[in-house]
C-alpha positions, -999 to +999 in steps of 0.1 A: +082-926+297+075-919+261+038-909+273+059-879+293+079-871+266+041-867+247+029-846+272+061-826+278+060-818+238+025-809+241+027-783+267+022-745+257+056-723+248+039-699+281+028-713+306+023-708+343+062-709+349+065-684+323+043-665+335+056-666+368+089-658+355+074-623+336+057-615+373+095-616+387+107-595+361+078-572+361+085-569+403+122-560+393+109-533+366+089-517+392+114-515+420+132-493+395+106-471+386+093-461+418+110-427+423+097-420+389+058-429+400+062-408+435+074-379+412+043-386+383+015-389+418+032-354+433+028-338+397-008-350+398-019-330+432+002-300+420-020-298+385-052-298+403-033-273+430-043-298+459-005-301+471-010-288+502-021-324+512+017-331+507+030-313+533+009-328+563+023-300+586+000-298+622+007-263+625-010-259+587-044-268+606-071-239+607-050-221+586-056-206+553-040-232+524-043-207+491-030-224+457-029-197+432-033-209+395-001-197+378+014-232+373-022-245+364-028-216+336+011-223+321+001-256+311-034-249+299-018-221+272+008-248+264-019-275+257-038-246+235-006-241+216-008-276+212-045-279+196-041-252+180-010-269+156-034-303+154-008-322+132-017-338+098+004-366+076+016-361+042+031-394+028+052-396+003+068-419-020+100-436-025+099-452-057+077-437-085+057-469-086+042-461-052+033-424-058-006-433-065-005-454-030+012-428-012-012-399-025-041-421-011-023-424+018-023-393+025-063-390+019-070-422+037-048-415+073-069-385+086-099-405+079-081-436+097-072-415+126-105-400+127-121-431+134-100-439+161-106-403+175-073-396+175-079-353+184-093-369+221-059-392+225-038-364+212-051-339+238-055-365+264-012-374+257-008-335+257-021-334+295+000-362+305+032-346+284+029-314+298+022-324+337+041-359+336+071-350+312+060-379+287+029-387+267+024-422+255+002-432+229-010-469+221-012-482+187-032-516+187-049-538+165-083-545+177-102-577+160-131-570+179-142-539+165-168-533+136-183-565+139-153-585+140-135-571+111-115-552+131-099-517+136-069-497+145-070-488+180-053-455+193-052-451+230-037-426+258-016-450+278-008-440+316+025-435+322+023-447+361+010-485+344+040-491+323+070-507+330+101-510+310+138-523+317+156-496+339+184-476+321+175-482+283+169-445+267+143-466+241+117-486+252+122-505+219+158-520+233+141-533+263+136-571+261+104-571+282+076-539+281+045-546+309+010-522+306-009-535+335-047-524+336-076-524+365-108-549+356-132-557+370-130-594+385-164-608+379-161-593+339-129-611+338-145-647+353-170-645+330-147-637+297-120-664+308-139-691+333-104-705+338-099-670+364-135-680+385-120-681+422-091-669+415-095-633+413-080-606+432-049-582+433-014-599+435+005-571+419+004-538+437-004-512+409+003-472+417-028-451+415-034-416+417-043-401+452-080-388+443-103-366+466-126-395+460-129-432+475-122-453+450-126-492+458-103-515+441-112-541+460-129-557+432-104-552+409-080-574+393-046-563+374-040-579+344-005-576+328-003-569+290+034-588+284+051-578+253+086-594+247+112-598+216+130-628+205+149-636+174+128-653+145+135-667+115+165-660+095+176-635+123+144-611+122+136-598+159+095-611+168+078-591+191+051-616+211+026-607+232+014-623+264-021-616+282-019-634+323-039-623+352-027-640+388-001-662+372-028-675+347-021-672+307-054-659+292-037-655+259+001-660+243+009-655+205+041-681+209+009-705+218-010-696+184+001-715+158-009-688+132+016-663+152+043-685+165+069-685+139+064-648+128+053-623+164+020-609+173+027-578+149+049-580+116+063-547+125+089-563+153+079-532+174+063-525+209+027-509+195+040-478+217+054-443+213+065-423+240+066-383+233+089-366+259+089-327+269+125-325+280+148-357+279+164-373+310+193-394+304+190-433+305+154-436+303+128-431+275+107-412+301+113-372+307+104-346+330+074-316+325+067-283+332+057-291+366+087-303+377+106-271+373+080-249+380+069-262+418+096-248+438+088-213+425+050-221+427+057-233+463+077-199+475+043-177+455+016-201+478+034-201+515+040-163+505+001-159+499-003-177+531+017-157+552-001-130+536-034-140+535-031-146+574-017-111+581-045-097+563-068-114+586-049-104+615-049-072+611-085-069+600-093-086+633-091-069+668-070-090+693-060-082+732-037-082+753-054-097+785-038-104+822-055-127+846-057-102+872-071-077+851-108-091+862-125-086+824-150-114+816-133-126+783-166-141+768-183-108+772-151-093+753-153-116+729-189-114+722-188-079+696-230-084+700-223-071+736-229-034+745-213-037+782-188-055+792-182-061+830-146-060+849-138-066+885-110-034+896-092-012+871-079-017+840-044-001+832-018-004+800-003-031+820-028-058+828-055-052+793-044-034+759-054-042+720-029-064+705-015-043+670-004-063+637+014-049+619+004-044+576+018-058+546+050-043+536+054-036+501+089-049+496+068-084+503+046-081+479+072-066+452+092-098+461+061-123+459+056-101+426+093-109+411+084-145+421+051-144+397+073-130+370+101-155+377+075-184+371+067-170+338+099-166+327+106-203+334+077-215+318+079-193+291+044-182+296+048-144+296+015-120+291+024-112+254+019-146+249-017-145+258-026-109+245-019-090+268+004-055+266+034-041+278+060-013+273+027+007+252+023-021+226-014-013+214-012-025+175-026-056+173+001-064+143+027-058+167+011-077+197+008-107+169+043-102+162+055-101+198+032-135+205+052-153+176+085-142+187+078-154+222+065-186+211+100-205+202+093-227+232+058-243+219+069-247+186+099-268+201+071-289+218+056-294+184+081-305+164+092-332+192+053-339+189+053-341+156+082-367+152+062-388+176+030-387+152+050-397+127+063-429+146+024-436+151+010-426+115+042-456+103+027-482+131-004-473+114+004-483+078+020-511+090-012-525+109-029-515+080-002-537+056-006-562+082-045-568+089-062-546+061-069-580+046-106-571+035-111-539+010-127-513+029-141-481+013-136-444+031-148-414+024-125-385+018-129-350+005-125-344-033-099-312-048-130-298-060-147-303-019-170-328-033-169-363-012-153-393-032-156-428-020-121-446-018-120-487-022-085-498-001-067-528+011-037-539+027-026-552-007-015-521-018+011-521+009+023-558+010+054-568-009+051-570-049+076-592-070+107-578-084+117-582-123+133-610-135+163-614-156+167-645-172+143-662-161+154-654-124+131-631-098+152-611-078+130-613-050+101-588-035+101-553-028+080-541-001+068-501-007+086-478+014+068-441+023+085-409+039+063-392+062+062-354+068+041-334+090+021-303+091-004-283+111-039-289+100-053-265+126-031-238+127-031-206+150-046-173+146-014-155+142-003-186+114-029-181+093-027-141+095+010-148+081+000-166+055-028-151+045-008-118+045+022-137+025-006-147-005-019-112-008+017-098-012+024-123-040-007-111-056-005-075-053+036-079-068+019-095-099+035-130-088+005-148-106+005-126-135+012-153-165+039-128-178+059-124-147+064-165-143+098-162-146+108-132-130+082-148-097+100-184-097+135-164-093+120-146-066+108-174-050+138-196-055+153-167-024+119-171-005+112-196+024+073-198+041+047-226+042+030-238+015+059-224-011+062-256-030+021-251-037+030-213-049+059-220-069+039-252-092+011-226-098+032-198-109+044-225-132+012-238-144+006-204-153+038-194-168+033-232-191-005-214-198+011-182-208+035-196-231+005-218-247-016-192-251+011-170-267+017-203-293-020-204-304-020-166-307+012-170-331-008-198-348-037-184-350-021-149-366-004-172-391-034-186-400-055-157-403-024-143-428-028-171-446-066-168-450-062-135-462-037-144-487-064-170-500-092-145-501-069-116-517-060-143-546-095-157-549-105-117-549-083-110-581-092-139-598-126-131-602-119-096-612-096-110-636-125-132-652-150-104-654-128-086-675-124-108-701-161-119-703-162-081-705-141-080-736-162-107-752-198-095-747-211-065-775-215-030-754-249-017-751-240+013-777-231-012-801-262-034-802-282-003-801-268+008-834-272-024-850-309-030-836-312+009-856-299-003-886-319-031-889-349-007-888-338+015-911-335-014-943-367-025-936 
């Protein structure tokens, strides 16, 4: 009995029973997400203009199946807007003691993102956001990167392989979160020997419909299971378990270093959902394909009917009676000059079939549906540089483009909010895992390369001040993150350049006009206005310092002039006294003559 108790106590917290229970919860979550998975698969076909495959209508076989690119063009245009406004973080401190750390993080964060190939992740996530309505990024710690030193890894996640509790709005409220992946069975068995002979597929993972035949018989579904549980002091901990076919490959609760603190110190699932159009009771939203595909479907069906009509109208067809006696093979062969007929032909037994041409009303209706699709997607001609209504001036076209980009700006704001959450997770991972000092190459204020050492010690809690010899605890640095566009659109750059030229022409940067310029800037609002105000204040300060220096120089010059004047007066007086004491040249000559006469 005693030996049994020892074996029970030695059993790991996460074993086959817990993995089986997690798999049961996963199947429950999959059932709740089945409708969303079907919509994601369907939307991918629409994006690839392969939606005719969904109809499977035998009447369509052999007939044209046109797929116009209006829907695709709208999505591609919005993706271009997103890449034109690639985000850049700016870290602000909440305490004066953290100002230097915040300034350093503002320079280091873009380098960390660049090393994680974030621009590609950002692009992939935007494609999925526009197609599926939700872009998901995963922010992980990769302990094998950099030769075992470890580094932050950011990946664009496939929403089809993610599962959460149905009915929640925020994934952080889900008690469990699952991320599935298909991996090669042989490689899995080589990495984890306990999987040998036990690979294969026990969990069906939803897959997209591809043109190529993708064989998954040699693949196994690996489940990354994240779950939350209360920890010491009531703190919520997030734990992580990786299992395949019920076999636990790794579990943070089985790791003595992490059993009491959780897998990530921030206590959150390492995923950020960027939603385009929000749905109630779901962390996932819907995208432009969902609102455009009905209109696109109508356009394609009309295109199909019009294409068929044009083909029929351009082709000669005949109505032929069995009693006409016409050789059908010779009639269908347009290369024959002679067609044999038995008997006599008349209009009752043989005549040409005429197909009515396209009516203008049909073309007008089809064009109106195209305009409707442009309106509901916000992808008007003017947004792509097209002219309408006699507008030809470049500045007017740019102004109309900016006025018509409200939808794009709204999408960018939601993406920036998600980007700020990602940056907070990156900072938390740096705080937890950057034990060794690393060197980052950043760009200095003058454009030169500056190599900055940095470690997680600057982000960790520091002891607070003590009162009467009693420590008041510790304080962890907390930061705020604001987002701006690192890569701006052409119109944004043009507007900012015009604003700078106007400020220069109005004399805002003239040191003598600093006070008036600051008063005007208080009533203005444009991007980068704080830098302009700072420059104007510096110019005003320099002007006052120059004026004070000039006044002081004038006083010194006046004092020096008075000293020189007094010196000249003193020298003149001294010469007068000397002249009075010495005999004049005439008297000396007279005395010399008298002396000669006496001789």
